[in-house]
C-alpha positions as CSV (number, residue, x, y, z in Angstrom):
1,M,41.5,22.7,-1.8
2,K,40.9,20.4,-4.8
3,T,43.0,17.3,-5.2
4,H,44.6,16.4,-8.6
5,P,42.5,13.9,-10.5
6,L,45.4,11.5,-10.8
7,N,46.4,11.7,-7.2
8,P,45.8,8.3,-5.7
9,S,45.0,9.8,-2.3
10,S,42.2,11.8,-3.8
11,T,38.7,11.0,-2.4
12,P,36.3,10.2,-5.2
13,P,33.5,12.7,-5.4
14,R,30.0,11.7,-4.2
15,A,27.4,11.2,-6.8
16,R,25.2,14.3,-7.2
17,L,22.1,12.3,-6.7
18,F,22.0,9.3,-4.5
19,Y,20.7,6.3,-6.4
20,G,18.4,5.4,-3.5
21,W,16.1,8.2,-4.8
22,F,15.8,6.4,-8.2
23,V,14.8,3.3,-6.2
24,V,12.2,5.4,-4.5
25,A,11.0,6.6,-7.9
26,G,10.7,3.1,-9.2
27,A,8.8,2.0,-6.1
28,F,6.5,5.1,-6.4
29,A,5.7,4.1,-10.0
30,V,5.1,0.4,-9.2
31,T,2.7,1.3,-6.3
32,L,1.0,3.9,-8.4
33,V,0.3,1.6,-11.3
34,G,-0.4,-1.5,-9.2
35,F,-2.7,0.0,-6.5
36,G,-4.1,2.7,-8.8
37,S,-5.3,-0.1,-11.2
38,A,-6.7,-2.0,-8.2
39,Y,-8.6,1.0,-6.8
40,T,-10.3,1.7,-10.1
41,F,-12.6,-1.2,-9.2
42,S,-15.1,1.1,-7.5
43,A,-15.6,2.9,-10.9
44,F,-16.4,-0.5,-12.5
45,L,-18.7,-1.8,-9.7
46,D,-21.9,-0.5,-11.1
47,S,-21.2,-1.7,-14.6
48,L,-20.3,-5.2,-13.4
49,Q,-23.3,-5.4,-11.1
50,R,-25.6,-4.3,-14.0
51,D,-24.2,-6.4,-16.8
52,F,-23.9,-9.6,-14.8
53,G,-27.1,-9.1,-12.7
54,A,-25.1,-9.6,-9.5
55,S,-25.6,-8.4,-5.9
56,R,-23.3,-5.7,-4.5
57,G,-21.8,-8.2,-2.1
58,S,-20.9,-10.7,-4.8
59,V,-19.3,-8.0,-7.0
60,S,-17.4,-6.6,-4.0
61,L,-15.9,-10.0,-3.5
62,V,-13.9,-9.5,-6.7
63,F,-11.9,-6.7,-5.0
64,S,-11.7,-8.7,-1.7
65,L,-10.1,-11.7,-3.5
66,A,-7.6,-9.5,-5.3
67,G,-6.7,-7.7,-2.0
68,F,-6.3,-11.1,-0.2
69,L,-3.8,-12.2,-2.9
70,Y,-1.8,-9.0,-3.2
71,F,-1.3,-8.8,0.5
72,G,-1.1,-12.5,1.2
73,L,1.4,-13.2,-1.5
74,G,4.0,-11.1,0.3
75,V,4.8,-14.1,2.4
76,V,6.2,-15.7,-0.8
77,S,7.4,-12.6,-2.8
78,G,9.2,-11.2,0.2
79,P,11.6,-14.1,0.7
80,L,12.0,-14.5,-3.1
81,A,13.0,-10.8,-3.2
82,D,15.6,-11.3,-0.4
83,R,17.0,-14.2,-2.5
84,W,16.6,-13.1,-6.1
85,G,16.4,-9.4,-5.9
86,S,13.4,-7.1,-5.9
87,R,13.6,-6.0,-9.6
88,R,12.6,-9.3,-11.0
89,L,9.6,-9.6,-8.8
90,A,8.5,-6.0,-9.6
91,V,8.7,-6.5,-13.4
92,A,6.8,-9.8,-13.2
93,G,4.2,-8.2,-11.1
94,M,3.5,-5.3,-13.5
95,V,3.2,-7.7,-16.4
96,L,0.6,-9.7,-14.4
97,V,-1.4,-6.6,-13.5
98,G,-1.6,-5.7,-17.2
99,L,-2.6,-9.1,-18.3
100,G,-5.2,-9.4,-15.5
101,L,-6.9,-6.1,-16.4
102,A,-7.0,-7.0,-20.1
103,A,-8.4,-10.4,-19.4
104,A,-11.1,-8.9,-17.1
105,G,-12.3,-6.8,-20.0
106,Q,-13.0,-10.1,-21.9
107,A,-14.9,-11.8,-19.1
108,R,-18.3,-13.2,-20.0
109,S,-19.3,-14.0,-16.4
110,L,-18.6,-12.8,-12.9
111,N,-16.7,-16.0,-12.2
112,Q,-14.4,-15.1,-15.0
113,V,-13.9,-11.6,-13.5
114,Y,-12.9,-13.3,-10.2
115,I,-10.3,-15.3,-12.0
116,A,-8.9,-12.6,-14.4
117,Y,-9.0,-9.6,-12.0
118,G,-8.4,-11.6,-8.8
119,L,-5.5,-13.6,-10.1
120,G,-4.0,-11.0,-12.5
121,V,-4.2,-7.9,-10.3
122,G,-4.0,-9.8,-7.1
123,L,-0.9,-11.8,-8.0
124,G,0.7,-8.9,-9.9
125,V,0.5,-6.4,-7.0
126,G,1.4,-9.2,-4.5
127,A,4.5,-10.0,-6.5
128,S,5.7,-6.4,-6.6
129,Y,4.5,-4.5,-3.5
130,V,6.5,-6.1,-0.7
131,P,9.7,-6.5,-2.7
132,V,9.8,-2.8,-3.7
133,L,9.0,-1.7,-0.1
134,G,11.8,-3.9,1.3
135,A,14.2,-2.5,-1.3
136,V,13.5,1.1,-0.2
137,Q,14.1,0.3,3.5
138,R,17.6,-0.9,2.8
139,W,18.7,2.3,1.0
140,F,17.9,4.6,3.9
141,V,18.4,5.0,7.6
142,K,18.2,8.7,8.6
143,H,15.5,9.5,6.1
144,R,13.8,6.1,6.1
145,G,10.3,7.3,7.1
146,F,10.4,10.1,4.5
147,A,11.7,7.8,1.7
148,S,9.2,5.1,2.6
149,G,6.4,7.6,2.6
150,L,7.4,9.0,-0.7
151,A,7.6,5.5,-2.3
152,V,4.2,4.4,-1.2
153,S,2.7,7.8,-2.0
154,G,2.4,6.3,-5.4
155,I,-0.7,4.5,-4.0
156,G,-2.2,7.9,-3.2
157,V,-1.4,9.4,-6.6
158,G,-2.7,6.2,-8.2
159,T,-5.9,6.6,-6.2
160,L,-6.2,10.2,-7.3
161,V,-5.5,9.7,-11.0
162,M,-6.6,6.2,-12.0
163,P,-10.3,6.0,-10.9
164,P,-11.2,9.2,-12.7
165,L,-9.3,8.0,-15.7
166,A,-11.2,4.7,-15.6
167,S,-14.5,6.5,-15.3
168,L,-13.6,8.6,-18.3
169,L,-12.7,5.5,-20.3
170,I,-15.8,3.7,-19.3
171,E,-18.0,6.6,-20.5
172,S,-16.1,6.9,-23.8
173,I,-15.3,3.3,-24.8
174,G,-17.2,1.1,-22.4
175,W,-16.0,-0.9,-19.4
176,R,-14.5,-3.7,-21.4
177,N,-12.3,-1.6,-23.5
178,A,-11.5,0.5,-20.5
179,Y,-10.0,-2.5,-18.8
180,L,-8.0,-3.3,-21.9
181,A,-6.6,0.3,-22.0
182,L,-5.7,0.2,-18.4
183,G,-4.0,-3.1,-18.8
184,V,-1.7,-1.8,-21.6
185,L,-0.9,1.2,-19.5
186,A,0.0,-0.9,-16.5
187,A,2.2,-3.3,-18.5
188,V,4.1,-0.6,-20.3
189,A,4.6,2.1,-17.7
190,G,4.8,-0.2,-14.7
191,T,7.4,-2.5,-16.2
192,G,9.5,0.3,-17.5
193,M,9.8,2.0,-14.1
194,A,10.2,-1.3,-12.2
195,L,13.6,-1.6,-13.9
196,L,14.9,1.2,-11.6
197,I,14.6,-1.0,-8.5
198,E,17.8,-2.3,-7.0
199,N,18.0,-4.4,-3.9
200,D,20.9,-3.1,-1.8
201,P,23.2,0.0,-1.8
202,R,26.2,-2.2,-1.2
203,D,25.8,-3.5,-4.7
204,R,26.9,0.0,-5.8
205,G,29.6,0.3,-3.2
206,L,27.5,2.6,-1.0
207,E,26.1,2.6,2.5
208,P,22.5,3.7,3.2
209,D,21.7,7.4,2.7
210,G,24.6,7.6,0.2
211,N,27.3,7.4,2.8
212,P,30.7,6.2,1.6
213,P,31.4,2.4,2.2
214,Q,33.0,1.3,5.4
215,P,35.8,-1.3,5.4
216,Q,34.6,-4.8,4.6
217,T,31.0,-3.6,4.4
218,P,30.3,-4.7,0.8
219,S,30.7,-8.4,1.7
220,A,29.0,-8.1,5.1
221,T,25.5,-9.5,5.8
222,P,23.0,-6.9,6.8
223,A,22.2,-6.8,10.5
224,G,18.8,-7.9,11.7
225,A,16.6,-10.8,12.9
226,T,15.9,-14.0,11.1
227,V,12.4,-14.5,10.0
228,R,11.8,-17.0,12.8
229,E,13.2,-14.7,15.4
230,A,11.0,-11.9,14.2
231,V,7.7,-13.7,13.8
232,T,8.0,-15.4,17.2
233,S,8.6,-12.2,19.1
234,R,6.0,-10.4,21.2
235,R,6.5,-7.2,19.2
236,F,5.6,-8.9,16.0
237,A,2.6,-10.6,17.6
238,G,1.3,-7.2,18.6
239,L,1.9,-5.6,15.2
240,Y,0.2,-8.6,13.5
241,A,-2.9,-8.4,15.7
242,A,-3.2,-4.6,15.2
243,C,-2.9,-4.9,11.5
244,L,-5.4,-7.8,11.3
245,I,-8.0,-6.0,13.3
246,S,-7.5,-2.6,11.5
247,S,-7.6,-4.1,8.0
248,F,-11.2,-5.4,8.4
249,G,-12.3,-1.9,7.8
250,L,-9.2,-0.4,6.1
251,F,-10.4,-0.9,2.5
252,V,-14.1,-0.6,2.9
253,P,-14.2,3.1,1.6
254,F,-12.2,2.1,-1.5
255,V,-14.9,-0.2,-2.6
256,H,-18.1,1.3,-1.2
257,L,-17.7,5.1,-0.9
258,V,-18.7,5.6,-4.6
259,P,-21.8,3.4,-4.4
260,Y,-22.7,5.1,-1.1
261,A,-22.4,8.5,-2.7
262,L,-24.6,7.3,-5.7
263,D,-27.2,6.0,-3.3
264,H,-27.3,9.4,-1.7
265,G,-27.9,11.2,-4.9
266,V,-24.4,12.4,-5.7
267,A,-23.8,12.5,-9.5
268,S,-21.5,9.7,-10.8
269,T,-18.9,12.2,-12.1
270,S,-18.7,13.7,-8.6
271,A,-18.9,10.4,-6.8
272,V,-15.7,9.0,-8.5
273,L,-13.9,12.2,-7.5
274,L,-14.3,11.1,-3.9
275,L,-11.7,8.4,-4.5
276,G,-9.5,11.1,-5.9
277,A,-9.9,13.0,-2.6
278,I,-8.7,9.9,-0.7
279,G,-5.8,9.9,-3.1
280,V,-4.9,13.5,-2.4
281,G,-5.1,13.0,1.3
282,S,-3.2,9.8,1.1
283,T,-0.4,11.4,-0.9
284,A,-0.2,14.2,1.7
285,G,-0.2,11.8,4.5
286,R,2.5,9.5,3.1
287,F,4.7,12.5,2.1
288,F,4.4,14.7,5.3
289,L,3.6,12.2,8.1
290,G,6.5,10.0,7.2
291,G,8.9,12.8,7.7
292,L,7.1,13.9,10.9
293,A,7.3,10.4,12.3
294,D,11.1,10.4,11.8
295,R,11.1,13.2,14.4
296,I,8.4,12.1,17.0
297,G,9.0,8.4,16.7
298,R,7.3,5.8,14.5
299,Q,6.3,3.7,17.5
300,L,4.0,6.6,18.7
301,A,3.0,7.9,15.3
302,L,1.5,4.6,14.0
303,P,-1.3,4.3,16.6
304,L,-2.2,8.0,16.0
305,M,-2.9,7.1,12.4
306,S,-5.4,4.5,13.5
307,V,-7.1,7.0,15.8
308,G,-7.2,9.5,12.9
309,M,-8.9,6.9,10.6
310,A,-11.5,6.1,13.3
311,L,-12.4,9.8,13.7
312,S,-12.6,10.4,10.0
313,L,-15.0,7.4,9.6
314,V,-17.3,9.1,12.1
315,V,-17.6,11.9,9.5
316,W,-18.6,9.3,6.9
317,A,-21.3,7.9,9.2
318,V,-23.1,11.3,9.5
319,S,-22.5,12.6,5.9
320,G,-24.8,12.2,2.9
321,G,-23.9,15.1,0.6
322,F,-20.8,15.5,-1.6
323,W,-18.9,18.0,0.5
324,G,-19.3,16.1,3.7
325,L,-18.1,12.9,2.0
326,A,-15.2,14.9,0.4
327,V,-14.1,16.0,3.9
328,F,-14.2,12.4,5.1
329,A,-12.4,11.1,2.0
330,F,-9.5,13.6,2.4
331,A,-9.1,13.1,6.1
332,Y,-9.3,9.3,5.8
333,G,-6.7,9.4,3.0
334,V,-4.3,11.4,5.2
335,F,-4.3,9.0,8.1
336,Y,-4.5,5.9,5.9
337,G,-1.6,7.1,3.9
338,G,0.4,7.8,7.0
339,F,-0.4,4.3,8.4
340,V,0.7,2.5,5.2
341,A,3.9,4.6,5.0
342,L,5.0,4.1,8.6
343,L,4.3,0.4,8.9
344,P,7.2,-1.0,6.8
345,A,9.6,1.6,8.3
346,L,8.6,0.5,11.8
347,V,9.2,-3.2,10.8
348,M,12.7,-2.2,9.7
349,D,13.3,-0.4,13.0
350,C,12.2,-3.4,15.0
351,F,13.8,-6.2,13.1
352,G,16.6,-4.8,10.9
353,G,17.2,-5.3,7.2
354,R,18.6,-8.8,7.0
355,N,15.2,-10.3,6.0
356,I,13.0,-7.2,5.8
357,S,11.0,-8.2,2.7
358,A,10.2,-11.7,4.2
359,I,9.2,-10.2,7.5
360,I,7.0,-7.6,5.9
361,G,5.5,-10.3,3.7
362,V,4.5,-12.4,6.8
363,L,3.1,-9.3,8.5
364,Y,0.9,-8.5,5.5
365,T,-0.9,-11.8,5.6
366,S,-2.8,-10.2,8.4
367,V,-3.9,-7.4,6.0
368,A,-4.8,-10.1,3.4
369,V,-7.3,-11.7,5.8
370,G,-8.9,-8.4,6.7
371,T,-9.1,-7.3,3.1
372,L,-10.7,-10.6,2.1
373,V,-13.4,-10.2,4.7
374,G,-14.0,-6.5,5.1
375,P,-15.1,-5.1,1.7
376,S,-17.2,-8.1,0.8
377,A,-18.8,-8.3,4.3
378,A,-19.7,-4.6,3.9
379,G,-21.3,-5.4,0.6
380,F,-23.4,-8.3,1.9
381,A,-24.4,-6.2,5.0
382,F,-25.7,-3.6,2.6
383,D,-27.6,-6.2,0.6
384,I,-29.4,-7.2,3.8
385,S,-30.0,-3.9,5.5
386,R,-29.8,-1.4,2.6
387,S,-27.5,0.6,4.8
388,Y,-23.7,1.0,5.3
389,L,-24.0,2.1,8.9
390,L,-23.1,-1.2,10.5
391,P,-19.9,-1.6,8.3
392,I,-18.8,2.0,9.1
393,V,-19.3,1.6,12.9
394,A,-17.5,-1.8,12.8
395,S,-14.6,-0.1,11.0
396,I,-14.4,2.7,13.6
397,G,-14.3,0.1,16.4
398,A,-11.6,-1.9,14.6
399,N,-9.3,1.1,14.2
400,L,-9.7,2.0,17.9
401,V,-8.8,-1.5,19.0
402,A,-5.8,-1.5,16.7
403,A,-4.7,1.9,18.1
404,A,-5.0,0.5,21.7
405,L,-2.8,-2.5,20.8
406,L,-0.1,-0.3,19.2
407,L,-0.1,2.2,22.1
408,A,0.4,-0.7,24.5
409,M,3.4,-1.9,22.5
410,A,4.9,1.6,22.5
411,R,4.4,1.9,26.3
412,R,5.9,-1.6,26.9
413,K,9.0,-0.6,24.8
414,T,9.4,2.7,26.7
415,L,9.1,0.9,30.0
416,G,11.7,-1.7,28.9
417,R,14.1,1.1,28.1
418,R,13.7,2.7,31.5
419,L,14.2,-0.6,33.3
420,A,17.4,-1.2,31.2
421,S,18.8,2.2,32.1
């Protein structure tokens, strides 16, 4: 029976659409624009190498520097987001991405590309990525894995859409104007969608998942560990080591798959589609595996993602034609997407929401180091051996070691629960 609208005992109706999903939409757009812009680099690699007369390793270092910054900066942007709110950081990041891309198009030397692309895209993605991930974690509990996966599926969609767009722009207006066009797109679309980000459901008088507020909840401090408690724990040490080792090979395909395909006679228009295949797989992995992990447990699901990436890299090692590489790209995207989606949700499970952005930021310094070393080392290894076999095998080994570490953590947690009971 409906209550009278003026009856003070009436319960206010719940909003038809929980605002947390708008936060997810904003995070989706920020990750799409930020990482999509970053992952266009492979489409520009040949032009940069040709115009500046540079080796593949030295050009690959452009992406590695940017990757180091956008993962490493989380240690700063995370705490700032916990203090100032995620929206400000996300907006500033999208502006920096746009400026960095535009400036890269005006560069007259490879060193200037390092500065423009590295600082602009690196600092821009670094300022926005961890804050928007942290914001999403606070808005959900029951559907956290699904929401987190949906938010970061923007990376997969960006990988699907942006590199082919960049390739089309390069062919039609040249690589310099292509960078300018992408910069305008990033600044306008990314900034506009970043305005949807809000830090905490309590600011709207809500609990996570849209539940009605509990007494005294709006003024309460979110539960969870301090940054010091988290980073000095054995669980964090295990996560950090696994992420560090895995990340040495994590982004090698994003830089070198297109050049590998070109070296094996694949047409340039088809080669760039391989990044799109990673994007399709990544989107599927983030969307579906996040929800699956909510049911089977994220502690177990995360190492399975590393095993999946290792197995898919085996396909790369034995493939030379387009279709074999496309199978690899899709499979790798699925498990890579699942890994990236589950990691922040698992951090929230382990350490709570009190300082989630700061803790994720510290954890991602491990990925920063691996990203700095991995893609550029693969490029220099190719310059020496004229083959990608060694980098691929090293990436396989890194993922298997990371999976073993994560499984050991899961087993230790299960054993602890049994002893406690």
